[in-house]
One Martini backbone bead per residue (centre of mass of N, CA, C, O) as a GRO file, in nm:
protein
  507
    1MET     BB    1   1.729  -2.201   2.289
    2LYS     BB    2   1.835  -2.083   2.586
    3LEU     BB    3   2.161  -2.136   2.744
    4SER     BB    4   2.278  -1.830   2.783
    5VAL     BB    5   2.338  -1.549   3.009
    6CYS     BB    6   2.557  -1.263   2.964
    7LEU     BB    7   2.765  -1.005   3.095
    8LEU     BB    8   2.990  -0.817   2.894
    9THR     BB    9   3.236  -0.646   2.786
   10LEU     BB   10   3.319  -0.492   2.509
   11SER     BB   11   3.627  -0.508   2.530
   12ALA     BB   12   3.627  -0.819   2.580
   13TRP     BB   13   3.479  -0.915   2.315
   14LEU     BB   14   3.714  -0.854   2.122
   15PHE     BB   15   3.869  -1.134   2.248
   16LEU     BB   16   3.604  -1.313   2.127
   17PRO     BB   17   3.613  -1.512   1.889
   18PHE     BB   18   3.391  -1.732   1.754
   19THR     BB   19   3.612  -1.952   1.676
   20ALA     BB   20   3.693  -1.975   2.013
   21LEU     BB   21   3.445  -2.075   2.195
   22ALA     BB   22   3.524  -2.383   2.237
   23GLN     BB   23   3.841  -2.288   2.281
   24PRO     BB   24   3.766  -2.236   2.519
   25SER     BB   25   3.509  -2.223   2.694
   26LEU     BB   26   3.259  -2.011   2.730
   27SER     BB   27   3.264  -1.978   3.036
   28GLU     BB   28   3.566  -1.914   3.055
   29GLN     BB   29   3.562  -1.657   2.882
   30LEU     BB   30   3.353  -1.499   3.050
   31ALA     BB   31   3.517  -1.495   3.305
   32ALA     BB   32   3.755  -1.340   3.190
   33ALA     BB   33   3.599  -1.080   3.107
   34PHE     BB   34   3.550  -0.976   3.411
   35GLU     BB   35   3.870  -0.890   3.440
   36THR     BB   36   3.818  -0.650   3.291
   37THR     BB   37   3.753  -0.339   3.186
   38PRO     BB   38   3.488  -0.172   3.192
   39ASP     BB   39   3.228  -0.076   2.972
   40ASP     BB   40   3.017  -0.193   2.766
   41THR     BB   41   2.734  -0.380   2.750
   42VAL     BB   42   2.687  -0.733   2.668
   43ALA     BB   43   2.471  -0.971   2.537
   44LEU     BB   44   2.498  -1.331   2.554
   45THR     BB   45   2.364  -1.579   2.327
   46GLU     BB   46   2.206  -1.896   2.267
   47HIS     BB   47   2.077  -2.066   1.964
   48THR     BB   48   1.794  -2.227   1.785
   49LEU     BB   49   1.692  -2.289   1.446
   50SER     BB   50   1.378  -2.452   1.368
   51LEU     BB   51   1.290  -2.589   1.049
   52PRO     BB   52   1.124  -2.718   0.812
   53ASP     BB   53   1.335  -2.905   0.606
   54GLU     BB   54   1.581  -2.812   0.799
   55ASP     BB   55   1.861  -2.740   0.936
   56PRO     BB   56   1.976  -2.655   1.208
   57ILE     BB   57   2.051  -2.326   1.361
   58GLU     BB   58   2.334  -2.214   1.517
   59TYR     BB   59   2.358  -1.924   1.743
   60TYR     BB   60   2.464  -1.601   1.808
   61VAL     BB   61   2.402  -1.318   2.042
   62THR     BB   62   2.460  -0.968   2.034
   63THR     BB   63   2.363  -0.718   2.288
   64GLY     BB   64   2.430  -0.362   2.236
   65TYR     BB   65   2.704  -0.159   2.252
   66LYS     BB   66   2.869   0.101   2.066
   67GLN     BB   67   3.130   0.328   2.071
   68LEU     BB   68   3.157   0.659   1.975
   69SER     BB   69   3.469   0.832   1.909
   70LYS     BB   70   3.702   1.036   1.950
   71GLU     BB   71   4.042   1.065   1.924
   72SER     BB   72   4.052   1.151   2.233
   73GLY     BB   73   3.801   0.949   2.360
   74ASP     BB   74   3.550   1.087   2.343
   75ALA     BB   75   3.225   1.061   2.353
   76ARG     BB   76   2.947   1.061   2.118
   77ALA     BB   77   2.816   0.759   2.110
   78LYS     BB   78   2.553   0.504   2.136
   79ILE     BB   79   2.528   0.194   1.968
   80PHE     BB   80   2.272  -0.005   1.899
   81HIS     BB   81   2.286  -0.378   1.876
   82MET     BB   82   2.223  -0.686   1.675
   83ALA     BB   83   2.400  -0.994   1.658
   84TYR     BB   84   2.408  -1.264   1.412
   85ILE     BB   85   2.591  -1.575   1.461
   86LYS     BB   86   2.700  -1.844   1.317
   87LYS     BB   87   2.793  -2.150   1.384
   88ASP     BB   88   3.061  -2.326   1.259
   89GLU     BB   89   3.223  -2.081   1.133
   90THR     BB   90   3.418  -1.883   0.923
   91PRO     BB   91   3.380  -1.564   0.938
   92ALA     BB   92   3.554  -1.451   0.695
   93ALA     BB   93   3.376  -1.647   0.483
   94ARG     BB   94   3.124  -1.492   0.579
   95PRO     BB   95   2.873  -1.317   0.539
   96ILE     BB   96   2.781  -0.966   0.604
   97THR     BB   97   2.502  -0.779   0.746
   98PHE     BB   98   2.375  -0.449   0.737
   99ALA     BB   99   2.088  -0.336   0.919
  100PHE     BB  100   1.815  -0.102   0.837
  101ASN     BB  101   1.605   0.155   0.860
  102GLY     BB  102   1.427   0.466   0.873
  103GLY     BB  103   1.203   0.759   0.820
  104PRO     BB  104   1.332   0.927   1.005
  105GLY     BB  105   1.349   0.738   1.332
  106SER     BB  106   1.408   0.434   1.287
  107SER     BB  107   1.438   0.143   1.377
  108SER     BB  108   1.526  -0.212   1.318
  109VAL     BB  109   1.266  -0.394   1.380
  110TRP     BB  110   1.142  -0.472   1.106
  111LEU     BB  111   1.375  -0.640   0.984
  112HIS     BB  112   1.435  -0.808   1.238
  113LEU     BB  113   1.107  -0.900   1.312
  114GLY     BB  114   1.010  -0.952   0.989
  115ALA     BB  115   1.264  -1.082   0.804
  116LEU     BB  116   1.582  -1.168   0.888
  117GLY     BB  117   1.551  -1.289   1.142
  118PRO     BB  118   1.496  -1.581   1.346
  119ARG     BB  119   1.274  -1.384   1.446
  120ARG     BB  120   0.916  -1.311   1.458
  121VAL     BB  121   0.631  -1.154   1.425
  122GLU     BB  122   0.314  -1.247   1.489
  123MET     BB  123   0.097  -1.281   1.216
  124GLY     BB  124  -0.091  -1.288   0.973
  125GLU     BB  125  -0.070  -1.417   0.655
  126ASP     BB  126  -0.145  -1.101   0.544
  127GLY     BB  127  -0.090  -0.906   0.808
  128GLU     BB  128  -0.265  -0.936   1.040
  129GLN     BB  129  -0.380  -0.826   1.334
  130PRO     BB  130  -0.338  -0.932   1.641
  131PRO     BB  131  -0.407  -1.001   1.945
  132PRO     BB  132  -0.336  -0.926   2.247
  133PRO     BB  133  -0.060  -1.041   2.306
  134TYR     BB  134   0.269  -1.044   2.180
  135ARG     BB  135   0.481  -1.252   1.957
  136VAL     BB  136   0.737  -1.472   1.889
  137ILE     BB  137   0.877  -1.653   1.608
  138ASP     BB  138   0.986  -1.846   1.389
  139ASN     BB  139   1.170  -1.771   1.085
  140VAL     BB  140   1.110  -1.868   0.757
  141GLY     BB  141   1.273  -1.594   0.635
  142SER     BB  142   1.551  -1.617   0.715
  143TRP     BB  143   1.909  -1.517   0.652
  144LEU     BB  144   2.111  -1.693   0.834
  145SER     BB  145   2.193  -1.923   0.626
  146PHE     BB  146   2.372  -1.682   0.435
  147THR     BB  147   2.401  -1.464   0.688
  148ASP     BB  148   2.514  -1.244   0.879
  149LEU     BB  149   2.371  -1.021   1.143
  150VAL     BB  150   2.338  -0.648   1.170
  151PHE     BB  151   2.156  -0.440   1.384
  152ILE     BB  152   2.088  -0.094   1.348
  153ASP     BB  153   2.064   0.195   1.569
  154PRO     BB  154   2.038   0.498   1.534
  155VAL     BB  155   2.058   0.781   1.663
  156SER     BB  156   1.765   0.803   1.870
  157THR     BB  157   1.721   0.504   1.836
  158GLY     BB  158   1.605   0.296   2.028
  159PHE     BB  159   1.900   0.280   2.250
  160SER     BB  160   2.022   0.513   2.107
  161ARG     BB  161   2.279   0.763   2.202
  162ALA     BB  162   2.392   1.050   2.282
  163ALA     BB  163   2.627   1.163   2.500
  164ASN     BB  164   2.510   1.453   2.414
  165GLU     BB  165   2.205   1.594   2.369
  166GLU     BB  166   2.304   1.880   2.264
  167ASN     BB  167   2.457   1.703   2.011
  168ALA     BB  168   2.247   1.522   1.847
  169GLY     BB  169   2.219   1.689   1.572
  170GLU     BB  170   2.477   1.563   1.422
  171PHE     BB  171   2.294   1.291   1.355
  172HIS     BB  172   2.033   1.468   1.227
  173GLY     BB  173   2.126   1.375   0.919
  174LEU     BB  174   2.237   1.276   0.631
  175ARG     BB  175   2.554   1.290   0.687
  176GLY     BB  176   2.568   1.218   0.992
  177ASP     BB  177   2.434   0.943   0.964
  178ILE     BB  178   2.634   0.814   0.764
  179GLU     BB  179   2.890   0.853   0.939
  180SER     BB  180   2.802   0.691   1.197
  181VAL     BB  181   2.728   0.420   1.057
  182GLY     BB  182   3.001   0.388   0.924
  183GLU     BB  183   3.167   0.380   1.196
  184PHE     BB  184   3.032   0.126   1.303
  185ILE     BB  185   3.121  -0.062   1.075
  186ARG     BB  186   3.424  -0.028   1.110
  187LEU     BB  187   3.433  -0.124   1.402
  188TYR     BB  188   3.317  -0.405   1.363
  189LEU     BB  189   3.524  -0.514   1.162
  190THR     BB  190   3.765  -0.470   1.350
  191GLN     BB  191   3.674  -0.608   1.628
  192HIS     BB  192   3.564  -0.888   1.458
  193SER     BB  193   3.728  -0.980   1.213
  194ARG     BB  194   3.559  -0.880   0.904
  195TRP     BB  195   3.727  -0.774   0.650
  196GLU     BB  196   3.705  -1.058   0.477
  197SER     BB  197   3.418  -1.027   0.442
  198PRO     BB  198   3.143  -1.026   0.284
  199LYS     BB  199   2.960  -0.724   0.205
  200PHE     BB  200   2.641  -0.597   0.333
  201LEU     BB  201   2.335  -0.418   0.265
  202CYS     BB  202   2.017  -0.342   0.450
  203GLY     BB  203   1.753  -0.135   0.342
  204GLU     BB  204   1.472   0.067   0.445
  205SER     BB  205   1.372   0.319   0.293
  206TYR     BB  206   1.566   0.545   0.431
  207GLY     BB  207   1.772   0.311   0.439
  208THR     BB  208   1.835   0.350   0.128
  209THR     BB  209   1.957   0.621   0.148
  210ARG     BB  210   2.187   0.531   0.338
  211SER     BB  211   2.305   0.311   0.154
  212ALA     BB  212   2.389   0.490  -0.079
  213GLY     BB  213   2.573   0.674   0.085
  214LEU     BB  214   2.753   0.442   0.202
  215SER     BB  215   2.880   0.330  -0.054
  216LYS     BB  216   3.069   0.585  -0.081
  217HIS     BB  217   3.174   0.629   0.207
  218LEU     BB  218   3.309   0.351   0.250
  219LEU     BB  219   3.491   0.361  -0.001
  220ASP     BB  220   3.652   0.611   0.100
  221ASP     BB  221   3.740   0.411   0.358
  222GLY     BB  222   3.799   0.111   0.216
  223ILE     BB  223   3.491  -0.009   0.190
  224ALA     BB  224   3.388  -0.271   0.003
  225LEU     BB  225   3.108  -0.380  -0.150
  226ASN     BB  226   2.903  -0.646  -0.275
  227GLY     BB  227   2.605  -0.562  -0.150
  228ILE     BB  228   2.262  -0.435  -0.203
  229VAL     BB  229   1.951  -0.401  -0.026
  230LEU     BB  230   1.643  -0.257  -0.144
  231VAL     BB  231   1.368  -0.173   0.059
  232SER     BB  232   1.179   0.042  -0.043
  233SER     BB  233   1.287   0.281  -0.232
  234ILE     BB  234   1.470   0.613  -0.173
  235LEU     BB  235   1.682   0.841  -0.366
  236GLN     BB  236   1.457   1.040  -0.501
  237PHE     BB  237   1.253   1.288  -0.366
  238GLN     BB  238   1.096   1.399  -0.624
  239THR     BB  239   0.911   1.130  -0.654
  240VAL     BB  240   0.723   1.210  -0.363
  241TYR     BB  241   0.670   1.520  -0.398
  242PHE     BB  242   0.370   1.728  -0.387
  243ASP     BB  243   0.454   1.983  -0.541
  244ALA     BB  244   0.464   2.273  -0.676
  245GLY     BB  245   0.581   2.195  -1.010
  246ASN     BB  246   0.582   1.878  -0.943
  247GLU     BB  247   0.499   1.616  -1.168
  248LEU     BB  248   0.627   1.330  -1.113
  249PRO     BB  249   0.447   1.172  -0.905
  250TYR     BB  250   0.182   1.129  -1.064
  251ALA     BB  251   0.306   0.914  -1.258
  252LEU     BB  252   0.455   0.723  -1.044
  253TYR     BB  253   0.181   0.651  -0.880
  254LEU     BB  254  -0.034   0.529  -1.075
  255PRO     BB  255   0.024   0.219  -1.066
  256THR     BB  256  -0.047   0.200  -0.754
  257TYR     BB  257  -0.335   0.287  -0.782
  258ALA     BB  258  -0.417   0.057  -0.970
  259ALA     BB  259  -0.343  -0.172  -0.780
  260THR     BB  260  -0.541  -0.088  -0.553
  261ALA     BB  261  -0.797  -0.099  -0.728
  262TRP     BB  262  -0.763  -0.394  -0.789
  263TYR     BB  263  -0.769  -0.512  -0.501
  264HIS     BB  264  -1.067  -0.360  -0.454
  265ARG     BB  265  -1.241  -0.380  -0.715
  266ARG     BB  266  -1.252  -0.083  -0.915
  267LEU     BB  267  -1.241  -0.213  -1.189
  268ALA     BB  268  -1.273  -0.321  -1.476
  269PRO     BB  269  -1.299  -0.643  -1.582
  270GLU     BB  270  -1.044  -0.635  -1.787
  271LEU     BB  271  -0.852  -0.530  -1.542
  272GLN     BB  272  -0.903  -0.780  -1.326
  273ARG     BB  273  -0.755  -1.035  -1.436
  274ASP     BB  274  -0.448  -0.896  -1.445
  275LEU     BB  275  -0.217  -0.717  -1.292
  276ARG     BB  276   0.035  -0.704  -1.479
  277SER     BB  277  -0.115  -0.620  -1.734
  278THR     BB  278  -0.230  -0.361  -1.621
  279LEU     BB  279   0.038  -0.224  -1.547
  280ASP     BB  280   0.154  -0.207  -1.826
  281GLU     BB  281  -0.058  -0.012  -1.932
  282VAL     BB  282  -0.021   0.213  -1.717
  283GLU     BB  283   0.278   0.273  -1.764
  284ALA     BB  284   0.249   0.369  -2.062
  285PHE     BB  285   0.061   0.606  -1.993
  286ALA     BB  286   0.232   0.756  -1.772
  287GLN     BB  287   0.504   0.794  -1.978
  288ASN     BB  288   0.321   0.946  -2.186
  289GLU     BB  289   0.034   1.095  -2.200
  290TYR     BB  290   0.044   1.194  -1.904
  291THR     BB  291   0.308   1.344  -1.904
  292VAL     BB  292   0.247   1.537  -2.135
  293ALA     BB  293  -0.006   1.665  -1.993
  294LEU     BB  294   0.147   1.780  -1.748
  295MET     BB  295   0.344   1.963  -1.912
  296LYS     BB  296   0.112   2.152  -2.038
  297GLY     BB  297  -0.098   2.217  -1.846
  298ASP     BB  298  -0.308   2.482  -1.924
  299ALA     BB  299  -0.250   2.401  -2.242
  300LEU     BB  300  -0.443   2.185  -2.245
  301PRO     BB  301  -0.653   2.050  -2.435
  302LYS     BB  302  -0.976   1.966  -2.395
  303GLY     BB  303  -0.985   1.692  -2.547
  304GLU     BB  304  -0.731   1.578  -2.403
  305ARG     BB  305  -0.832   1.606  -2.116
  306GLN     BB  306  -1.074   1.410  -2.144
  307ARG     BB  307  -0.905   1.159  -2.208
  308ILE     BB  308  -0.742   1.157  -1.943
  309VAL     BB  309  -0.973   1.136  -1.748
  310LYS     BB  310  -1.082   0.862  -1.846
  311GLN     BB  311  -0.819   0.704  -1.784
  312LEU     BB  312  -0.793   0.765  -1.488
  313ALA     BB  313  -1.059   0.635  -1.410
  314ARG     BB  314  -0.991   0.350  -1.517
  315TYR     BB  315  -0.718   0.319  -1.326
  316THR     BB  316  -0.844   0.426  -1.024
  317GLY     BB  317  -1.174   0.440  -0.961
  318LEU     BB  318  -1.241   0.733  -1.013
  319ASP     BB  319  -1.413   1.009  -1.054
  320GLU     BB  320  -1.424   1.235  -1.309
  321ARG     BB  321  -1.496   1.487  -1.153
  322TYR     BB  322  -1.281   1.461  -0.942
  323LEU     BB  323  -1.041   1.471  -1.143
  324GLU     BB  324  -1.102   1.755  -1.239
  325GLU     BB  325  -1.071   1.891  -0.951
  326THR     BB  326  -0.754   1.793  -0.947
  327ASN     BB  327  -0.621   1.851  -1.222
  328LEU     BB  328  -0.500   1.547  -1.271
  329ARG     BB  329  -0.398   1.549  -0.954
  330ILE     BB  330  -0.308   1.286  -0.736
  331ARG     BB  331  -0.293   1.270  -0.418
  332ILE     BB  332  -0.234   1.045  -0.186
  333GLN     BB  333  -0.444   1.132   0.041
  334ARG     BB  334  -0.681   1.146  -0.151
  335PHE     BB  335  -0.683   0.857  -0.248
  336CYS     BB  336  -0.708   0.716   0.032
  337LYS     BB  337  -0.997   0.856   0.079
  338GLU     BB  338  -1.162   0.809  -0.204
  339LEU     BB  339  -1.184   0.515  -0.308
  340LEU     BB  340  -1.377   0.415  -0.030
  341ARG     BB  341  -1.594   0.623   0.053
  342ASP     BB  342  -1.864   0.449  -0.011
  343ARG     BB  343  -1.758   0.254   0.252
  344ASP     BB  344  -1.615   0.411   0.482
  345ARG     BB  345  -1.302   0.397   0.368
  346THR     BB  346  -0.959   0.345   0.377
  347VAL     BB  347  -0.621   0.352   0.275
  348GLY     BB  348  -0.303   0.261   0.285
  349ARG     BB  349   0.030   0.374   0.261
  350LEU     BB  350   0.223   0.126   0.316
  351ASP     BB  351  -0.054  -0.050   0.273
  352SER     BB  352  -0.334  -0.070   0.048
  353ARG     BB  353  -0.489  -0.327   0.163
  354TYR     BB  354  -0.565  -0.156   0.391
  355GLN     BB  355  -0.829  -0.060   0.628
  356GLY     BB  356  -1.000   0.234   0.730
  357MET     BB  357  -1.164   0.432   1.012
  358ASP     BB  358  -1.327   0.724   0.999
  359ARG     BB  359  -1.492   0.978   1.163
  360ASP     BB  360  -1.440   1.161   0.908
  361GLN     BB  361  -1.602   1.109   0.603
  362ALA     BB  362  -1.558   1.421   0.475
  363GLY     BB  363  -1.276   1.418   0.446
  364GLU     BB  364  -0.964   1.450   0.266
  365ASN     BB  365  -0.811   1.289   0.484
  366PRO     BB  366  -0.665   1.066   0.661
  367SER     BB  367  -0.626   1.007   1.015
  368TYR     BB  368  -0.484   0.733   0.936
  369ASP     BB  369  -0.268   0.447   0.913
  370PRO     BB  370  -0.358   0.116   0.899
  371SER     BB  371  -0.079  -0.020   0.842
  372MET     BB  372   0.063   0.094   1.088
  373SER     BB  373  -0.133   0.006   1.313
  374ALA     BB  374  -0.096  -0.308   1.262
  375ILE     BB  375   0.228  -0.303   1.357
  376ARG     BB  376   0.323  -0.123   1.599
  377GLY     BB  377   0.221  -0.289   1.845
  378PRO     BB  378   0.343  -0.572   1.791
  379TYR     BB  379   0.648  -0.480   1.765
  380THR     BB  380   0.677  -0.341   2.035
  381GLY     BB  381   0.594  -0.569   2.229
  382ALA     BB  382   0.771  -0.799   2.120
  383PHE     BB  383   1.048  -0.668   2.156
  384ASN     BB  384   1.049  -0.602   2.465
  385ALA     BB  385   1.037  -0.908   2.533
  386TYR     BB  386   1.271  -1.031   2.363
  387VAL     BB  387   1.521  -0.867   2.464
  388ARG     BB  388   1.487  -0.969   2.765
  389ASN     BB  389   1.406  -1.284   2.756
  390GLU     BB  390   1.608  -1.389   2.515
  391LEU     BB  391   1.863  -1.170   2.509
  392GLY     BB  392   1.927  -1.038   2.798
  393TYR     BB  393   1.835  -0.731   2.786
  394LYS     BB  394   1.864  -0.453   3.011
  395SER     BB  395   1.628  -0.174   3.008
  396ASP     BB  396   1.468   0.151   3.092
  397LEU     BB  397   1.461   0.243   2.828
  398PRO     BB  398   1.315   0.352   2.559
  399TYR     BB  399   1.222   0.201   2.274
  400GLU     BB  400   1.263   0.359   1.966
  401ILE     BB  401   1.077   0.287   1.703
  402LEU     BB  402   0.953   0.591   1.652
  403SER     BB  403   1.129   0.888   1.640
  404GLY     BB  404   1.119   1.243   1.731
  405ARG     BB  405   1.424   1.314   1.810
  406VAL     BB  406   1.534   1.379   1.498
  407HIS     BB  407   1.371   1.640   1.507
  408PRO     BB  408   1.489   1.816   1.281
  409TRP     BB  409   1.590   1.718   0.971
  410LYS     BB  410   1.899   1.725   0.797
  411PHE     BB  411   1.944   1.717   0.449
  412GLY     BB  412   2.116   1.935   0.336
  413SER     BB  413   2.263   2.057   0.050
  414GLU     BB  414   2.090   1.886  -0.146
  415SER     BB  415   1.809   2.063  -0.049
  416GLU     BB  416   1.850   2.375  -0.074
  417MET     BB  417   1.797   2.354  -0.416
  418GLY     BB  418   1.606   2.091  -0.350
  419TYR     BB  419   1.652   1.749  -0.366
  420VAL     BB  420   1.714   1.461  -0.249
  421GLU     BB  421   2.019   1.285  -0.388
  422VAL     BB  422   2.179   0.939  -0.391
  423GLY     BB  423   2.223   0.804  -0.670
  424GLN     BB  424   2.516   0.917  -0.723
  425ASP     BB  425   2.656   0.755  -0.504
  426LEU     BB  426   2.588   0.474  -0.622
  427SER     BB  427   2.711   0.525  -0.901
  428ALA     BB  428   2.998   0.570  -0.806
  429ALA     BB  429   3.033   0.300  -0.655
  430MET     BB  430   2.984   0.122  -0.912
  431SER     BB  431   3.217   0.244  -1.087
  432GLN     BB  432   3.449   0.188  -0.872
  433ASN     BB  433   3.277  -0.092  -0.804
  434PRO     BB  434   3.187  -0.330  -1.040
  435SER     BB  435   3.097  -0.563  -0.819
  436LEU     BB  436   2.848  -0.420  -0.738
  437LYS     BB  437   2.533  -0.520  -0.612
  438VAL     BB  438   2.162  -0.480  -0.672
  439LEU     BB  439   1.866  -0.509  -0.475
  440VAL     BB  440   1.513  -0.444  -0.564
  441ALA     BB  441   1.242  -0.419  -0.343
  442CYS     BB  442   0.885  -0.442  -0.433
  443GLY     BB  443   0.561  -0.306  -0.370
  444TYR     BB  444   0.259  -0.267  -0.522
  445TYR     BB  445   0.117  -0.141  -0.230
  446ASP     BB  446   0.322   0.113  -0.226
  447LEU     BB  447   0.268   0.463  -0.112
  448ALA     BB  448   0.554   0.567  -0.019
  449THR     BB  449   0.748   0.369  -0.236
  450PRO     BB  450   0.704   0.341  -0.542
  451TYR     BB  451   0.802   0.130  -0.789
  452PHE     BB  452   0.819   0.334  -1.034
  453ALA     BB  453   1.016   0.521  -0.888
  454SER     BB  454   1.249   0.316  -0.863
  455GLU     BB  455   1.285   0.276  -1.167
  456TYR     BB  456   1.341   0.568  -1.242
  457THR     BB  457   1.596   0.600  -1.067
  458MET     BB  458   1.764   0.366  -1.197
  459ASN     BB  459   1.730   0.497  -1.495
  460HIS     BB  460   1.902   0.778  -1.358
  461LEU     BB  461   2.223   0.709  -1.288
  462GLY     BB  462   2.432   0.695  -1.531
  463LEU     BB  463   2.525   0.424  -1.628
  464ASP     BB  464   2.698   0.203  -1.751
  465PRO     BB  465   2.591  -0.058  -1.941
  466SER     BB  466   2.777  -0.278  -1.790
  467LEU     BB  467   2.615  -0.220  -1.497
  468ARG     BB  468   2.308  -0.274  -1.518
  469PRO     BB  469   2.309  -0.589  -1.443
  470ASN     BB  470   2.361  -0.520  -1.124
  471ILE     BB  471   2.054  -0.476  -1.141
  472ARG     BB  472   1.770  -0.595  -0.938
  473PHE     BB  473   1.428  -0.695  -0.954
  474THR     BB  474   1.153  -0.718  -0.720
  475TYR     BB  475   0.807  -0.850  -0.662
  476TYR     BB  476   0.508  -0.772  -0.458
  477GLU     BB  477   0.178  -0.849  -0.311
  478SER     BB  478   0.244  -0.573  -0.139
  479GLY     BB  479   0.412  -0.351   0.056
  480HIS     BB  480   0.656  -0.200   0.215
  481MET     BB  481   0.616  -0.459   0.413
  482MET     BB  482   0.622  -0.749   0.246
  483TYR     BB  483   0.685  -0.946   0.510
  484VAL     BB  484   0.387  -0.965   0.643
  485ARG     BB  485   0.353  -1.155   0.408
  486VAL     BB  486   0.430  -1.475   0.403
  487PRO     BB  487   0.484  -1.535   0.095
  488ASP     BB  488   0.680  -1.285   0.075
  489LEU     BB  489   0.884  -1.365   0.285
  490ILE     BB  490   0.979  -1.619   0.134
  491GLN     BB  491   1.048  -1.483  -0.135
  492LEU     BB  492   1.254  -1.286  -0.032
  493ARG     BB  493   1.457  -1.499   0.056
  494ARG     BB  494   1.499  -1.634  -0.215
  495ASP     BB  495   1.599  -1.374  -0.359
  496ALA     BB  496   1.838  -1.315  -0.168
  497GLU     BB  497   1.988  -1.585  -0.199
  498SER     BB  498   2.034  -1.557  -0.496
  499PHE     BB  499   2.189  -1.288  -0.480
  500TYR     BB  500   2.417  -1.387  -0.307
  501ARG     BB  501   2.515  -1.620  -0.484
  502THR     BB  502   2.579  -1.456  -0.736
  503THR     BB  503   2.776  -1.263  -0.606
  504LEU     BB  504   2.980  -1.481  -0.491
  505ASP     BB  505   3.038  -1.634  -0.763
  506SER     BB  506   3.217  -1.373  -0.869
  507LEU     BB  507   3.480  -1.401  -0.675
   0.00000   0.00000   0.00000
């Protein structure tokens, strides 16, 4: 329940540590805040999260901007954020997690109202799209019981904007994005007296790219992290780009193709019995016979080629003739269109459990991603109501859920001669800070960042053997946003809580 809503200046909020809100009273401190010089506005609200079989969690939410400035004092950008701080805790002793999504161009709404925050968008049990209008409900999977949460919208996403739109491009690239989010984190730790708190990052999709880059960037600024949660990770872009001459994605996507065919019951009976057993078999084929066949290219002998075609058909549910026509190389969009073509359906990219209906049944690629369509409307509508009605933040700006403002995105020098690769940033951070732990959460039905590609990347960090136990994988029978399926939402929370507990026990 919302107890109070008030606008206070950001500069005033710096002098209101949460541990002091009870003495003097909250209302007295807010009144004093209005006597200071106005800066950026922040809405402060108080709430209680009540869940079955758990003690109620009372918490504060601050919603608003933090300004990034040059040393001269001139504004560079305003970063919109939403911070959830549990009451009756000593903040310095409590973990703090900075969370964001990807895109590039995505706001933090998905992790915020889908997985981590105390409120979530109401969806069906398996993530089915409900009829509008949409609403938020208490989140049974919230992480607030074991960490404070700060959701960050990078520049040009959400309500965040560059101070000068003509210079916005400086934030729209790999390194500019990492620098600006890193500066926000430094400011937050400084202004809210959280330098002594255990520090975690949680990124999803391109947010994992940002997280890996931040691990080294923050360390270079003297900010050592305790843990990083990578949700549907992509640190090495060569693993997902189906470019001519790049054979890697074909082998790394194959287990997810098989999982998708298993879900839609397109495999032989013996492969339909148990998903994990089937995936073990497919993975062995993908990284052995199939990889060798791809490397041979046009020199692949005819008999060997025929054996590979038969195995691909067995593991993907696709027709042997079609696989011959693809030259044994199944691109993601073709797979999404072809698997259920005989049913006049497509499968989703973010979550291949979802089915779409194309107007052009003869086309080669799906006309839309049904898994994105199922969530975009509910999250957009629910967030806009939630931020105004429950968090008390008013703005007439459009909240950029998925923004095109950031494009063209500058991937930087890392991609000028090849593909973006930030795994070495993470490897360097783990080597220089051996206490850093990493949790990698993967969905079996994620065709955007397939789980086998995440495993491949983590197996190629070049870490010292003593550091490899610092990386832990968890898997879910859902897709890119595994938390839209309620059983996986709950399991993700359990896995994260265990990860935090183990990480903190080592302090």
